[in-house]
Backbone bond lengths (Angstrom), bond angles and torsions (degrees), N, CA, C in turn:
res aa  C-N    CA-C-N  psi(-1)  N-CA   C-N-CA  omega(-1)  CA-C   N-CA-C  phi
1 X - - - 1.412 - - 1.510 113.20 -
2 X 1.194 113.39 -18.38 1.444 115.17 179.42 1.528 110.77 -64.52
3 X 1.305 116.40 -21.70 1.456 119.43 177.65 1.519 111.46 -67.99
4 X 1.318 116.60 -38.48 1.461 118.62 178.63 1.526 111.74 -67.79
5 X 1.277 116.46 -35.77 1.464 120.59 179.74 1.517 111.17 -65.78
6 X 1.317 115.88 -33.94 1.457 119.10 178.76 1.533 110.96 -67.95
7 X 1.321 116.39 -36.57 1.464 119.95 -179.89 1.531 112.03 -66.73
8 X 1.277 117.31 -36.91 1.463 121.01 -178.88 1.517 109.86 -69.35
9 X 1.294 117.75 -40.43 1.459 120.94 -178.48 1.526 112.43 -74.56
10 X 1.289 118.84 -24.27 1.464 120.90 -176.70 1.529 111.39 -96.91
11 X 1.321 118.05 42.00 1.469 123.42 177.86 1.525 109.98 -64.53
12 X 1.312 115.51 173.71 1.469 118.29 -178.38 1.524 110.93 -61.23
13 X 1.303 115.14 141.78 1.472 121.39 -177.12 1.539 108.04 -94.56
14 X 1.336 118.20 97.37 1.481 122.94 -176.78 1.527 112.83 -78.41
15 X 1.287 117.85 -23.82 1.461 120.03 -176.93 1.526 112.08 -65.73
16 X 1.314 119.10 -33.31 1.460 120.45 -179.82 1.535 111.66 -81.53
17 X 1.322 119.13 -18.05 1.452 122.26 -178.05 1.536 112.72 -98.97
18 X 1.310 119.45 -5.19 1.456 120.65 179.35 1.526 110.18 -70.23
19 X 1.330 114.90 148.73 1.457 119.65 179.94 1.521 109.68 -73.40
20 X 1.322 115.54 143.02 1.468 119.27 178.99 1.542 110.06 -81.86
21 X 1.319 117.32 84.59 1.468 122.45 -174.93 1.526 112.48 -61.57
22 X 1.267 118.15 -31.59 1.463 121.02 178.72 1.524 111.53 -63.72
23 X 1.321 116.25 -43.85 1.467 120.82 179.72 1.529 109.96 -69.03
24 X 1.332 116.53 -42.37 1.464 120.32 178.99 1.531 109.97 -61.75
25 X 1.319 117.17 -43.29 1.469 121.11 178.25 1.525 110.90 -62.88
26 X 1.301 117.32 -40.81 1.464 121.02 179.46 1.526 110.68 -65.01
27 X 1.321 117.76 -41.80 1.464 121.71 179.14 1.532 110.29 -64.74
28 X 1.335 116.56 -43.96 1.469 120.28 179.03 1.522 110.09 -62.97
29 X 1.328 116.70 -43.92 1.466 120.34 178.78 1.522 110.74 -62.90
30 X 1.317 117.74 -39.72 1.463 121.91 178.63 1.533 110.64 -64.25
31 X 1.324 117.36 -42.97 1.469 121.18 179.62 1.526 110.30 -65.28
32 X 1.314 117.07 -43.48 1.468 120.84 179.01 1.519 110.09 -63.93
33 X 1.309 116.95 -42.98 1.460 120.91 178.93 1.529 110.75 -64.13
34 X 1.313 117.18 -41.23 1.466 121.14 177.38 1.522 111.55 -62.81
35 X 1.323 117.32 -42.45 1.463 121.23 177.73 1.525 110.81 -64.16
36 X 1.314 117.01 -39.82 1.461 121.52 178.57 1.531 111.19 -64.25
37 X 1.318 116.67 -43.78 1.468 120.82 178.10 1.531 110.13 -63.57
38 X 1.326 117.05 -42.81 1.460 120.71 178.06 1.524 110.79 -60.69
39 X 1.320 117.21 -45.60 1.461 121.69 -179.62 1.529 111.17 -62.33
40 X 1.334 116.83 -43.22 1.470 120.77 -179.50 1.524 110.81 -63.73
41 X 1.322 117.36 -46.06 1.468 119.68 -179.82 1.523 111.03 -66.65
42 X 1.325 116.33 -35.96 1.462 120.25 178.10 1.527 110.07 -65.13
43 X 1.311 117.83 -44.19 1.465 121.90 178.44 1.529 110.82 -65.24
44 X 1.315 116.39 -37.19 1.465 119.83 178.88 1.526 110.13 -64.32
45 X 1.338 117.17 -41.80 1.463 121.04 178.02 1.525 110.56 -65.04
46 X 1.324 117.14 -41.64 1.466 120.56 178.21 1.524 110.94 -62.71
47 X 1.313 116.47 -42.60 1.460 120.61 179.66 1.526 110.72 -65.18
48 X 1.302 116.48 -40.73 1.466 120.48 179.23 1.535 110.12 -65.19
49 X 1.321 117.57 -42.53 1.467 120.91 178.11 1.528 110.25 -63.97
50 X 1.336 116.32 -40.54 1.466 120.28 178.48 1.525 110.62 -63.02
51 X 1.327 117.32 -40.52 1.465 121.07 178.93 1.530 110.87 -65.11
52 X 1.326 117.19 -38.04 1.464 120.69 177.57 1.531 110.91 -65.35
53 X 1.328 116.42 -41.07 1.466 120.47 177.99 1.520 110.04 -64.82
54 X 1.332 116.89 -42.08 1.467 120.68 178.45 1.520 111.51 -62.12
55 X 1.325 116.80 -40.30 1.466 120.11 179.39 1.534 110.60 -64.39
56 X 1.329 116.22 -42.83 1.473 119.78 178.87 1.527 110.91 -65.65
57 X 1.336 116.41 -42.73 1.460 119.58 177.57 1.522 111.63 -63.80
58 X 1.318 116.43 -38.87 1.462 120.73 179.17 1.529 110.31 -61.20
59 X 1.332 116.16 -43.72 1.466 120.12 178.28 1.526 110.56 -63.37
60 X 1.338 116.82 -43.91 1.465 120.58 177.88 1.523 111.26 -60.99
61 X 1.323 116.16 -41.09 1.462 119.53 -178.89 1.528 111.57 -65.06
62 X 1.324 116.37 -39.59 1.468 119.49 178.20 1.526 109.95 -63.89
63 X 1.333 116.71 -44.72 1.464 120.61 178.91 1.528 111.41 -62.71
64 X 1.328 116.24 -44.48 1.460 120.05 -179.15 1.525 111.31 -67.44
65 X 1.325 116.74 -35.36 1.463 119.48 178.30 1.526 110.81 -62.29
66 X 1.327 116.55 -40.29 1.466 120.22 177.24 1.527 111.13 -65.01
67 X 1.329 116.25 -40.65 1.471 120.12 178.81 1.530 110.61 -65.62
68 X 1.314 116.63 -38.59 1.468 120.46 178.71 1.523 110.34 -65.79
69 X 1.330 116.42 -42.15 1.469 119.49 177.87 1.528 110.72 -61.40
70 X 1.315 116.23 -41.54 1.464 120.73 178.31 1.528 111.01 -63.38
71 X 1.316 115.88 -43.96 1.468 120.29 179.61 1.528 110.27 -65.84
72 X 1.322 117.89 -38.21 1.463 121.26 177.67 1.532 110.36 -61.66
73 X 1.327 115.56 -43.15 1.468 119.34 177.32 1.523 111.23 -62.41
74 X 1.321 116.14 -39.18 1.465 121.03 177.59 1.529 110.61 -61.54
75 X 1.335 116.75 -45.56 1.462 121.12 178.86 1.523 110.51 -62.71
76 X 1.319 116.94 -42.60 1.464 120.36 -179.39 1.533 111.15 -65.46
77 X 1.321 116.49 -39.28 1.469 120.41 178.09 1.528 110.55 -64.75
78 X 1.323 116.67 -44.08 1.465 120.14 177.21 1.529 111.11 -62.40
79 X 1.322 116.20 -39.03 1.465 119.96 178.39 1.527 110.71 -63.36
80 X 1.312 116.97 -42.10 1.468 120.15 177.10 1.528 111.16 -62.08
81 X 1.329 116.03 -42.79 1.470 119.93 179.00 1.532 111.02 -63.51
82 X 1.339 116.15 -41.84 1.463 120.07 179.39 1.529 109.91 -62.02
83 X 1.309 116.35 -45.76 1.468 119.83 -179.28 1.533 112.11 -65.17
84 X 1.325 115.35 -39.69 1.475 118.81 177.81 1.520 110.70 -64.08
85 X 1.327 116.38 -44.34 1.460 120.23 -179.53 1.533 110.22 -66.57
86 X 1.318 117.35 -40.31 1.465 121.14 179.03 1.533 109.87 -60.39
87 X 1.312 115.29 -45.14 1.470 119.65 179.31 1.527 110.57 -62.64
88 X 1.320 116.43 -42.20 1.474 120.53 179.62 1.521 111.48 -62.67
89 X 1.324 116.28 -43.37 1.469 120.40 -179.12 1.528 109.78 -67.39
90 X 1.333 116.86 -45.03 1.468 119.97 -177.91 1.535 112.34 -65.65
91 X 1.323 116.44 -34.07 1.470 118.75 -178.76 1.531 112.42 -86.45
92 X 1.327 117.15 -5.10 1.454 121.04 177.48 1.516 113.51 78.57
93 X 1.303 119.45 26.07 1.457 122.87 -178.24 1.526 113.08 -85.28
94 X 1.318 117.96 -1.54 1.465 121.20 -179.29 1.525 109.53 -97.66
95 X 1.328 117.07 148.75 1.465 121.57 -178.36 1.523 110.37 -78.92
96 X 1.325 117.48 -48.79 1.462 122.14 -177.99 1.533 107.88 -110.69
97 X 1.300 116.68 101.10 1.470 121.70 -174.57 1.535 111.53 -64.21
98 X 1.345 117.99 -42.37 1.472 120.60 -178.91 1.526 111.10 -61.29
99 X 1.310 116.03 -45.70 1.465 120.22 179.38 1.532 110.35 -64.62
100 X 1.310 117.26 -40.29 1.463 121.54 179.55 1.527 110.80 -65.01
101 X 1.325 116.83 -41.36 1.472 120.45 178.34 1.524 109.76 -65.35
102 X 1.312 118.11 -39.00 1.467 121.82 177.70 1.530 110.46 -62.91
103 X 1.319 116.35 -45.28 1.476 120.17 177.07 1.529 110.69 -63.61
104 X 1.317 115.78 -38.51 1.460 120.71 178.85 1.523 110.53 -61.14
105 X 1.323 116.72 -44.84 1.474 120.78 179.69 1.529 110.92 -63.52
106 X 1.321 117.15 -40.42 1.471 120.70 177.58 1.530 110.30 -63.73
107 X 1.323 115.79 -41.70 1.461 120.76 179.48 1.527 111.42 -65.05
108 X 1.329 116.22 -40.10 1.471 120.63 177.35 1.529 109.91 -64.11
109 X 1.328 117.09 -40.91 1.474 120.75 177.95 1.533 110.38 -62.50
110 X 1.326 117.02 -42.47 1.471 120.65 176.58 1.524 110.90 -62.57
111 X 1.332 115.52 -40.38 1.460 120.03 179.75 1.530 110.46 -63.15
112 X 1.315 116.86 -45.11 1.475 120.71 179.31 1.526 111.25 -63.42
113 X 1.326 116.73 -41.33 1.469 120.49 178.58 1.526 110.54 -64.43
114 X 1.328 116.31 -42.75 1.466 120.15 179.53 1.526 110.61 -65.83
115 X 1.328 116.66 -39.23 1.469 120.60 178.76 1.524 110.93 -65.44
116 X 1.326 116.66 -40.59 1.466 121.03 178.37 1.527 110.65 -64.15
117 X 1.322 115.62 -43.04 1.471 119.84 177.77 1.522 109.97 -62.31
118 X 1.321 117.71 -41.82 1.458 122.03 178.46 1.528 110.51 -61.52
119 X 1.320 116.58 -43.73 1.466 120.94 179.94 1.524 110.76 -61.71
120 X 1.324 117.02 -44.61 1.463 120.64 179.21 1.527 111.24 -63.93
121 X 1.322 116.26 -41.08 1.466 120.22 178.94 1.529 110.56 -64.10
122 X 1.325 116.13 -41.82 1.466 120.47 -179.89 1.523 111.23 -65.49
123 X 1.321 117.19 -39.99 1.471 120.45 178.22 1.524 111.08 -64.64
124 X 1.320 116.99 -43.89 1.471 120.53 178.27 1.526 110.24 -63.28
125 X 1.316 116.20 -41.12 1.464 120.95 178.94 1.529 110.17 -62.71
126 X 1.316 117.35 -44.71 1.466 120.87 -179.92 1.525 111.94 -63.04
127 X 1.327 116.52 -36.90 1.473 119.73 176.85 1.525 110.55 -64.51
128 X 1.334 116.78 -42.12 1.463 119.85 179.05 1.518 111.31 -66.61
129 X 1.328 117.05 -36.62 1.465 120.36 177.42 1.529 110.14 -63.38
130 X 1.330 116.38 -42.13 1.470 120.64 177.94 1.530 110.33 -62.88
131 X 1.319 117.04 -42.86 1.468 121.03 178.01 1.530 110.71 -62.76
132 X 1.315 115.31 -42.06 1.467 121.28 179.23 1.532 110.30 -61.11
133 X 1.315 116.14 -44.76 1.467 119.87 179.75 1.519 111.96 -66.18
134 X 1.344 117.16 -35.75 1.465 120.05 176.76 1.526 111.08 -65.10
135 X 1.326 116.39 -39.57 1.470 120.08 179.50 1.514 111.58 -70.94
136 X 1.325 117.59 -29.36 1.460 120.55 -179.76 1.527 111.89 -66.77
137 X 1.312 116.32 -29.64 1.472 119.89 -175.89 1.480 112.75 -77.69
């Protein structure tokens, strides 16, 4: 009978076959922590790159704003010249009317070209401002 007693005591050993939950939990926590660190550093790099782009755009916008102001002044000066010449021609204050009209037409053409350039510059500037505002958000 001692043989039967040995069989009962030598049942399956479950303690050696159980999963090590502590180690599994530690590995999962380590992986999650690693992913979190990766995400944070990745976001930090993205934010830094975005700030660099914003700084470059800001500098471009300041430069373009000055160029637009200069072009606006140019257009306004040409407009004043056109109006002065028009008044002179209409009032008969010019000696050679044909030559004055020819100069007037050239001046008007310059004014239109300058105005067109100003419009294009303003449109490009407005697009960059919109892009800048989108990046700021």
